C-alpha positions in Angstrom: -34.3 79.8 82.5 -33.3 83.2 83.6 -33.1 85.9 80.8 -32.3 89.7 81.1 -32.4 92.3 78.4 -29.1 92.2 76.3 -26.4 94.6 77.6 -28.0 95.3 80.8 -27.3 93.2 83.8 -29.1 93.4 87.2 -26.9 93.7 90.5 -24.3 95.5 88.7 -23.2 99.3 88.9 -23.4 100.9 85.4 -20.9 103.5 84.4 -22.1 106.9 83.3 -20.1 109.1 80.7 -18.0 110.8 83.6 -16.7 107.3 84.6 -16.1 106.3 81.1 -14.2 109.5 80.1 -12.1 109.2 83.2 -11.0 105.7 82.4 -10.5 106.3 78.7 -8.2 109.3 79.6 -6.1 107.3 82.2 -5.6 104.6 79.5 -4.4 107.0 76.9 -2.3 108.7 79.6 -0.6 105.3 80.4 -0.1 104.4 76.5 2.0 107.5 76.4 4.0 106.5 79.5 4.5 103.0 78.1 5.7 104.3 74.8 8.3 106.5 76.7 9.5 103.6 78.6 10.0 101.3 75.5 11.8 104.3 73.9 14.3 104.5 76.9 13.0 107.9 77.7 11.9 106.6 81.3 14.0 104.3 83.6 12.5 101.4 85.3 12.9 103.4 88.5 10.8 106.3 87.0 8.4 104.0 85.3 7.6 101.7 88.3 5.2 104.1 90.2 3.3 104.8 87.0 2.9 101.3 86.3 1.8 100.3 89.8 -0.9 103.1 89.7 -2.1 101.1 86.6 -2.2 97.6 88.2 1.0 96.4 86.4 3.7 94.3 88.3 7.2 93.2 87.2 6.9 89.5 88.5 9.8 86.7 87.9 9.1 85.9 84.3 6.9 88.5 82.9 4.6 91.4 83.8 1.4 90.7 85.8 -1.6 92.9 85.3 -4.0 92.8 88.2 -7.8 93.6 86.9 -10.1 95.2 89.6 -13.3 93.5 90.0 -15.4 95.7 92.2 -16.8 93.9 95.3 -16.3 90.7 93.3 -19.3 91.3 90.7 -18.7 90.7 87.1 -21.2 90.8 84.0 -21.3 87.9 81.6 -20.0 90.6 79.0 -17.2 91.3 81.4 -16.2 87.8 81.9 -16.2 86.9 78.2 -13.9 90.1 77.8 -11.4 88.8 80.6 -11.6 85.4 78.7 -10.6 87.3 75.4 -7.7 89.1 77.1 -6.5 85.8 78.3 -6.6 84.1 75.0 -5.1 87.0 73.2 -2.5 88.6 75.5 -1.6 85.9 78.1 -1.4 82.1 77.9 -5.3 81.3 77.7 -6.1 81.8 81.3 -6.3 84.0 84.2 -6.1 83.7 87.9 -8.8 84.8 90.5 -7.4 86.0 93.7 -8.6 86.3 97.5 -9.2 89.9 96.8 -12.0 89.3 94.3 -9.7 90.5 91.3 -8.3 88.8 88.4 -4.6 88.5 87.5 -2.9 88.0 84.3 0.5 86.5 84.6 2.1 86.7 81.4 1.8 90.1 80.1 4.0 92.1 77.6 4.6 95.6 78.4 3.8 96.8 75.0 0.4 95.1 75.2 -0.6 96.6 78.5 -2.2 99.9 77.1 -4.4 97.8 74.6 -5.4 95.4 77.4 -6.6 98.5 79.3 -8.3 99.8 76.4 -10.2 96.3 76.0 -11.2 96.4 79.7 -12.6 100.0 79.5 -15.0 98.8 76.6 -16.7 96.8 79.3 -16.3 99.4 82.3 -13.4 97.7 83.7 -9.9 98.9 84.7 -6.9 98.1 86.9 -6.8 101.3 88.9 -5.9 101.0 92.7 -5.0 97.3 92.4 -1.7 98.5 93.6 0.0 101.1 95.5 -0.4 102.8 98.7 -4.0 103.7 98.2 -7.4 102.3 99.0 -7.6 99.1 97.3 -10.6 97.4 95.6 -13.4 97.1 98.3 -14.5 93.4 98.8 -17.8 92.0 100.0 -19.6 88.8 100.6 -19.8 86.8 97.5 -23.5 85.7 98.3 -24.5 89.5 98.5 -28.1 90.3 97.4 -29.0 86.5 97.4 -28.2 85.0 100.7 -31.2 84.3 103.1 -29.3 85.6 106.2 -28.5 89.0 104.7 -29.8 92.1 106.6 -28.2 94.9 104.4 -27.1 94.6 100.6 -23.2 95.2 101.0 -22.9 96.1 97.3 -24.7 99.4 97.8 -22.0 100.8 100.3 -19.2 99.0 98.5 -20.1 101.0 95.4 -20.4 104.2 97.5 -16.9 103.4 98.8 -15.8 102.8 95.1 -17.1 106.2 94.2 -15.7 107.9 97.2 -12.2 106.5 97.1 -11.5 106.3 93.4 -8.7 108.6 92.7 -9.4 110.3 96.2 -6.5 112.9 96.3 -5.9 112.7 99.9 -6.1 108.9 99.9 -3.8 108.2 96.9 -0.4 108.3 98.8 -1.1 106.6 102.1 1.5 105.3 104.4 0.9 101.9 102.8 -2.0 100.0 101.0 -5.4 100.0 102.4 -8.2 97.3 102.3 -11.9 97.6 103.0 -14.4 94.8 103.2 -17.9 95.0 104.1 -20.6 92.4 105.0 -24.4 92.8 105.4 -24.6 89.4 107.1 -24.0 88.4 110.5 -22.6 85.2 109.2 -19.4 87.0 108.0 -18.3 85.5 104.6 -16.0 88.6 103.9 -13.4 88.2 106.6 -14.1 91.7 107.9 -11.7 91.6 110.9 -8.7 90.4 108.7 -8.8 94.0 107.0 -7.6 97.3 107.6 -11.1 98.4 108.1 -13.9 95.9 108.3 -17.5 97.0 108.2 -20.5 95.0 109.4 -23.8 96.4 108.0 -26.9 95.9 110.1 -30.3 97.2 111.3 -31.4 98.5 114.5 -35.1 97.5 116.1 -36.3 100.5 113.9 -35.1 98.9 110.8 -32.6 101.7 110.2 -29.4 100.8 108.5 -26.2 101.2 110.4 -22.7 100.1 110.6 -20.1 98.5 113.0 -16.4 99.3 112.4 -13.5 97.0 113.0 -10.0 98.7 112.6 -6.6 97.4 112.4 -6.9 93.7 111.2 -4.4 92.4 108.8 -2.2 89.4 108.2 1.2 89.5 106.6 4.4 89.9 108.5 2.6 90.9 111.6 -0.9 89.5 111.8 -3.7 91.2 113.9 -7.3 90.9 114.3 -9.4 94.0 113.8 -10.5 95.9 116.9 -14.0 97.1 117.3 -13.8 101.1 117.4 -17.5 101.8 116.8 -20.5 99.6 117.3 -23.1 101.9 115.4 -22.6 104.7 112.7 -25.6 105.8 111.1 -26.1 105.6 107.3 -25.8 109.2 106.8 -22.5 109.3 108.5 -20.9 106.2 106.7 -18.6 108.3 104.5 -17.6 110.8 107.3 -16.8 108.1 109.6 -14.5 106.4 107.2 -13.0 109.7 106.2 -12.1 110.2 109.8 -10.4 106.8 110.2 -8.3 107.4 107.1 -7.4 110.9 108.1 -6.1 109.7 111.4 -4.2 107.0 109.7 -2.7 109.3 107.3 -1.6 111.7 109.9 0.0 109.3 112.3 1.1 106.2 110.0 4.6 105.6 109.6 6.2 106.4 106.3 9.8 105.8 107.5 9.6 102.0 107.7 7.3 100.1 105.4 7.3 97.2 107.8 5.5 99.4 110.4 3.4 101.5 108.1 0.1 99.5 107.9 -2.7 101.0 110.0 -2.6 97.6 112.0 0.8 98.6 113.7 -0.6 102.1 114.2 -3.7 100.8 116.3 -1.6 98.2 117.9 0.8 101.0 119.1 -1.7 103.7 119.9 -4.1 101.2 121.5 -7.7 100.7 120.0 -9.1 103.0 122.7 -6.8 106.1 121.9 -7.0 105.4 118.1 -10.8 105.4 118.5 -10.9 108.5 120.3 -8.7 110.5 117.6 -11.1 109.3 115.0 -14.3 110.1 117.1 -12.8 113.8 117.3 -12.0 113.9 113.5 -15.4 112.5 112.8 -17.3 115.0 115.1 -15.4 117.9 113.2 -16.3 116.2 109.6 -20.0 115.8 110.4 -22.3 118.3 108.5 -23.6 118.7 105.1 -20.5 118.4 103.3 -19.9 114.8 104.4 -23.4 113.8 104.9 -24.4 110.8 102.8 -27.9 111.7 101.5 -30.6 109.1 101.6 -31.6 109.9 98.1 -28.1 109.3 96.9 -28.1 105.9 98.6 -31.6 105.2 97.0 -30.4 106.0 93.4 -27.4 103.8 93.8 -29.4 101.1 95.7 -31.8 101.1 92.4 -28.8 99.4 90.6 -29.1 96.5 92.8 -32.7 95.8 92.7 -33.5 92.1 92.7 -33.7 90.4 89.0 -37.2 89.6 87.9 -37.4 86.3 89.9 -40.2 84.1 89.0 -43.0 83.0 91.6 -41.9 79.4 92.4 -42.6 76.6 94.9 -40.0 76.5 97.7 -39.3 72.8 96.6 -39.4 71.2 93.3 -40.4 67.6 92.8 -38.2 67.4 89.5 -35.1 68.8 91.4 -35.7 66.2 94.0 -36.0 63.2 91.5 -32.9 64.3 89.7 -30.9 64.3 93.0 -32.3 60.8 93.8 -31.4 59.5 90.4 -27.7 61.1 90.4 -25.6 60.7 93.2 -23.0 63.0 91.8 -25.2 65.6 91.3 -26.7 65.2 94.7 -23.3 65.6 96.2 -22.6 68.7 94.2 -25.8 70.2 95.4 -25.2 69.2 99.1 -21.6 70.8 98.8 -21.7 73.6 96.4 -25.2 75.1 96.5 -26.4 77.3 99.2 -30.1 78.7 100.1 -31.5 81.5 98.4 -33.6 84.2 99.7 -36.1 83.8 96.9 -38.2 80.6 96.9 -37.4 78.1 94.3 -33.8 79.7 93.7 -30.5 78.7 94.8 -26.9 80.0 95.0 -24.4 77.7 93.0 -20.8 77.9 93.6 -18.4 76.9 90.5 -15.4 75.3 92.0 -12.0 76.3 90.3 -10.2 73.5 92.5 -10.4 70.4 90.5 -8.5 67.5 92.2 -4.7 68.3 91.3 -5.7 71.5 89.8 -4.3 75.1 90.4 -6.6 77.0 92.8 -8.2 80.0 91.1 -7.1 79.4 87.8 -9.7 79.5 84.9 -9.0 79.2 81.2 -10.3 81.4 78.6 -12.7 78.7 77.4 -14.0 78.1 80.8 -14.5 81.8 81.4 -16.8 81.9 78.0 -18.6 78.8 79.2 -19.3 80.5 82.8 -20.5 83.6 80.9 -22.7 81.7 78.8 -24.2 79.7 81.6 -24.7 83.0 83.7 -26.8 84.2 80.8 -28.9 81.1 80.7 -29.4 80.5 84.4 -28.3 83.6 86.4 -29.5 86.7 84.9 -25.9 87.3 83.2 -24.2 88.0 86.6 -21.2 86.3 88.2 -19.4 86.6 91.5 -15.8 86.1 92.5 -15.3 84.7 96.0 -12.6 85.1 98.5 -11.9 81.5 98.3 -10.9 81.9 94.4 -14.1 80.5 93.0 -17.0 81.7 91.1 -20.6 82.1 91.8 -23.9 82.0 90.2 -26.1 83.9 92.6 -29.6 83.3 91.3 -30.1 79.8 89.7 -33.5 78.2 89.7 -33.7 75.0 91.4 -35.0 73.2 88.4 -32.1 74.5 86.3 -29.3 73.2 88.6 -29.0 69.8 87.1 -28.5 71.4 83.6 -26.0 73.9 85.0 -24.0 70.9 86.7 -24.2 68.9 83.5 -22.6 71.7 81.5 -19.9 72.4 84.4 -18.8 68.7 84.8 -17.3 68.1 81.3 -15.3 71.4 81.5 -13.6 70.4 84.9 -15.8 73.0 86.7 -18.4 70.5 88.5 -15.9 69.6 91.4 -18.0 69.2 94.8 -15.6 70.5 97.4 -16.8 74.1 98.6 -15.6 74.4 102.1 -13.9 71.1 102.0 -10.1 70.0 102.1 -10.0 70.2 98.4 -11.2 73.8 98.4 -7.6 74.9 98.9 -6.6 78.6 98.7 -3.3 79.5 97.6 -1.1 82.5 96.4 0.9 82.2 92.9 3.9 81.8 95.0 7.5 81.1 93.8 6.1 80.1 90.4 5.3 83.6 89.5 5.9 86.1 92.5 9.5 87.6 93.0 8.6 88.2 96.7 8.0 84.4 97.6 10.3 82.2 99.4 8.6 78.9 98.2 6.1 77.6 95.6 2.6 77.4 96.7 0.7 75.9 93.7 2.6 72.5 93.6 2.1 71.9 97.3 -1.8 73.0 96.7 -2.0 70.3 93.9 -0.3 67.5 95.9 -2.7 68.1 98.7 -5.6 68.3 96.5 -4.5 65.1 94.7 -4.0 63.2 98.1 -7.6 64.0 99.1 -9.2 63.7 95.8 -11.8 61.1 96.8 -15.2 63.2 97.1 -16.6 60.8 99.7 -13.4 61.1 102.0 -13.7 64.9 101.5 -17.2 64.9 102.9 -16.5 62.6 105.6 -13.9 64.8 106.7 -16.2 67.9 106.6 -15.6 71.6 107.0 -11.7 72.0 106.8 -10.0 75.0 105.2 -6.5 74.9 104.0 -4.6 78.0 102.9 -1.1 78.4 101.5 1.1 81.5 101.1 4.5 81.4 99.3 5.8 84.2 101.7 5.3 85.9 104.8 3.1 88.6 103.0 0.3 86.1 103.2 -1.6 86.6 100.0 -2.9 83.0 100.7 -4.4 84.0 104.1 -2.6 81.1 105.8 -2.9 82.9 109.3 -6.6 82.3 109.2 -6.8 78.8 107.7 -7.9 75.9 109.9 -4.7 74.7 108.6 -2.2 77.2 107.2 0.9 76.6 105.3 3.6 79.2 105.1 6.6 78.9 102.4 10.0 79.8 104.2 13.5 79.7 102.6 16.0 77.6 104.4 19.5 77.9 102.9 18.0 78.0 99.3 15.4 75.1 100.2 11.8 75.4 100.4 10.2 74.6 103.3 6.7 75.2 105.0 5.6 76.3 108.4 2.4 74.6 109.7 -0.2 76.5 111.6 -3.6 75.4 113.2 -6.6 76.9 114.6 -7.1 80.0 112.2 -10.5 81.4 111.7 -11.5 84.0 109.1 -15.2 84.6 110.3 -16.3 87.2 112.9 -14.7 84.9 115.7 -11.3 85.6 114.0 -8.4 83.8 115.1 -4.8 83.6 114.0 -3.4 80.0 113.7 -0.8 78.8 116.1 2.5 77.5 114.8 2.9 73.7 115.5 6.7 73.4 115.1 9.5 73.5 112.8 9.0 73.9 109.2 9.0 70.8 106.9 9.7 70.1 103.1 7.0 70.0 100.6 6.4 66.3 100.6 6.4 66.1 104.4 3.8 69.0 104.4 1.5 66.7 102.4 2.0 63.8 104.9 1.6 66.4 107.7 -1.8 67.2 106.4 -2.7 63.5 106.3 -1.4 63.2 109.9 -3.6 66.3 111.1 -6.7 64.9 109.4 -6.1 61.5 110.8 -5.9 62.7 114.5 -9.0 64.8 113.9 -11.0 61.8 112.5 -9.8 59.3 115.2 -10.8 61.7 118.2 -13.6 63.9 117.0 -16.9 63.6 119.0 -20.3 64.0 117.5 -20.6 66.3 114.9 -17.5 68.4 115.7 -15.7 70.3 113.0 -11.8 70.1 112.8 -11.9 73.5 114.7 -13.9 72.2 117.5 -11.9 69.1 118.1 -8.8 71.1 118.0 -10.1 73.6 120.6 -11.2 70.8 122.9 -8.0 68.9 122.7 -5.5 71.6 122.0 -2.6 71.3 119.6 -0.7 68.6 121.4 -1.9 65.7 120.0 -1.6 67.0 116.4 1.9 68.0 117.0 2.9 64.8 118.4 1.3 63.0 115.3 3.3 65.2 112.9 6.7 65.3 114.8 6.9 62.0 116.5 9.2 60.5 114.0 11.7 63.4 113.9 
């Protein structure tokens, strides 16, 4: 088992007294604002910008509170607190999002200050989870553990968290602003689908630098991020980002919210001209004031030192014997477990997608269980993935069977990572006032249709992403198969796209044809899969077969009877 001293977790930034005082003051400030709203001293119009600055949305049926999980990393103490909040103030669960955050969907306004105070007790908050500001910075869920990693992205995500929190110049941007960073050449953070995507790497001398992609994003007008700078030295990391944001703040549209994102600015200016203006601003900013000192980086890096791994052999006879004796466990290992950089350890993904389940939902009891298992087997640390799952990043191979045995009875042992059952879906019309159609029931029906684990493995890698509206919170544009909810005269229909790709070879899916009903959409997925299974060659993935054949045979199968 992996243990670490109580109250202290490896791999997580620890707040100092300045952090805690700031958060506490914001909680008390908001408590006063809520009191004034409940007393009728503030109208909803006056209160709205105040609540949004504290992560509180007004949805279809109740308030929704979005809690920040910086770069997707949680301690067991924090996860238990989230479970407590779900149990006391919500309906006993929470929803993990594609932004590595957590949402509570059934919050009462009068409870919100107490919830924020509870979060502050464990160094958490809901700041900058809404509004036209720099949102929660995201990164690779395997950060610090992956064998292919070149740079630990948590260090620089934390630098961005400290730099952007309540930054006066970037609190009222033209629109919301999302940054993703990865330190692996195998992008697991979808960096080119963000306003700014950062690829951390090393040159031949071993020095750390950064490649910048700008102007990506999904929603109403999907764009793939453009390369504007291949190498920015570590000491210039903050200065270059500051330059990007200044150019955006100066030129971004404020007269039309649909054209206000940086992706529209980059598209209309052109990446070359935009990059030139950033470079000019960057050269003016370079100097002592904006230099990122190496000693500051190293001080932050110390918080992400590897946990006290044991010296273990690369393979374990006991582990191999347990796989041989238990096919269900062997299947889970083959699908949900990734290679770790430390010999004898593994990265275990806990699927929040049981067959017929709601993608991303976890009950308070499940959160408590995962927190306990993290303490027992993974140094008290949990990750939230973009695919709405949880990750224990540092599990000994010899502990994997005990971990799986504890997960399975709680509905958390599903072996479907990266397979057709690992569906991403936004809350959709069940909760969201912006949605045109429900996403959750459709995800449940598709998941139930493809529940057979052997069939899922035979199909192989195939990512389905569902959004309830054009805002694309379910990232449907970059799904291998994407489904977008649309409204047709008061009825819910779904537009189908194929060929999306969220990795560094980013692609926006192509619309196949007219939108279809919910039941027809489930049948359409079946048809797409059948065409792929009939026509794939060798070890082709769905995307490979689609690229070779083009969309025509897939489209024909779906619409032949129309």
